[in-house]
C-alpha positions as CSV (number, residue, x, y, z in Angstrom):
1,X,-0.1,-130.9,267.5
2,X,-3.6,-129.8,266.5
3,X,-2.2,-128.5,263.2
4,X,-0.7,-131.9,262.5
5,X,-4.0,-133.7,263.3
6,X,-6.0,-131.4,261.1
7,X,-3.8,-132.1,258.1
8,X,-3.9,-135.8,258.8
9,X,-7.7,-135.6,258.8
10,X,-7.6,-133.5,255.7
11,X,-5.4,-136.0,253.8
12,X,-7.8,-138.8,254.7
13,X,-10.9,-136.8,253.5
14,X,-9.0,-135.8,250.4
15,X,-8.2,-139.4,249.6
16,X,-11.7,-140.5,250.2
17,X,-13.1,-137.8,247.9
18,X,-10.6,-138.7,245.1
19,X,-11.5,-142.3,245.4
20,X,-15.0,-141.5,244.3
21,X,-13.9,-139.8,241.1
22,X,-13.4,-141.6,237.9
23,X,-11.7,-140.0,234.9
24,X,-12.2,-141.7,231.5
25,X,-12.2,-141.1,227.9
26,X,-14.9,-143.5,226.7
27,X,-18.6,-144.2,227.3
28,X,-18.2,-147.4,229.3
29,X,-19.7,-147.8,232.8
30,X,-21.6,-144.5,233.0
31,X,-24.8,-145.9,234.4
32,X,-23.9,-144.9,238.0
33,X,-22.7,-141.4,237.2
34,X,-24.1,-138.5,239.2
35,X,-22.3,-135.8,237.3
36,X,-20.2,-135.7,234.2
37,X,-17.8,-132.8,233.4
38,X,-16.9,-132.7,229.8
39,X,-13.6,-131.1,228.9
40,X,-12.9,-131.1,225.2
41,X,-11.8,-128.1,223.2
42,X,-14.1,-125.2,222.4
43,X,-16.0,-126.6,219.5
44,X,-19.8,-126.3,219.9
45,X,-20.7,-129.1,217.5
46,X,-18.2,-131.5,219.2
47,X,-19.6,-130.6,222.7
48,X,-23.2,-131.1,221.4
49,X,-22.3,-134.4,219.9
50,X,-20.6,-135.6,223.1
51,X,-23.7,-134.6,225.2
52,X,-26.0,-136.4,222.7
53,X,-24.0,-139.5,222.8
54,X,-23.6,-139.4,226.6
55,X,-27.4,-139.3,227.1
56,X,-27.6,-142.8,225.6
57,X,-25.5,-144.1,228.6
58,X,-26.0,-141.9,231.6
59,X,-28.8,-142.3,234.2
60,X,-31.8,-139.8,234.2
61,X,-30.5,-138.0,237.4
62,X,-27.0,-137.4,236.0
63,X,-26.0,-133.8,235.6
64,X,-23.9,-132.7,232.6
65,X,-21.4,-129.8,233.1
66,X,-19.1,-128.4,230.5
67,X,-15.5,-127.1,230.9
68,X,-16.2,-124.1,228.6
69,X,-15.3,-120.4,228.8
70,X,-16.5,-119.1,225.4
71,X,-19.6,-121.1,224.5
72,X,-23.0,-120.4,226.1
73,X,-24.2,-123.6,227.9
74,X,-27.7,-123.3,226.6
75,X,-26.3,-123.7,223.0
76,X,-24.5,-126.9,224.1
77,X,-27.8,-128.2,225.5
78,X,-29.8,-127.2,222.4
79,X,-30.4,-130.8,221.2
80,X,-30.4,-132.4,224.7
81,X,-33.1,-134.9,225.5
82,X,-33.1,-133.5,229.0
83,X,-32.0,-129.9,229.1
84,X,-32.9,-129.6,232.8
85,X,-29.9,-131.8,233.6
86,X,-27.5,-129.6,231.7
87,X,-25.8,-127.3,234.2
88,X,-26.9,-123.8,233.3
89,X,-25.7,-122.2,236.4
90,X,-22.0,-122.7,236.1
91,X,-19.3,-122.9,233.5
92,X,-16.7,-125.2,234.9
93,X,-13.2,-124.0,234.1
94,X,-10.2,-126.1,235.0
95,X,-6.6,-125.4,234.4
């Protein structure tokens, strides 16, 4: 019984968390974002251009993270207007 209740609670929490996530492929409605995880292929110039374009739309507090495994995050942030908001601590890797 406890086991069943735990997974029921977990399912509710999981659904609540997922309801806060928005996946999109354009630059619309980004003014309320707290974190953006970019996930394009490993092309430094492309990642830099996306970050530069995103900075026109995202709020000042928004953190930018990159799904990269070969590119140094500081190189992606080279031309950033706010390099302190580019996640230097983690490389996000998703499969």
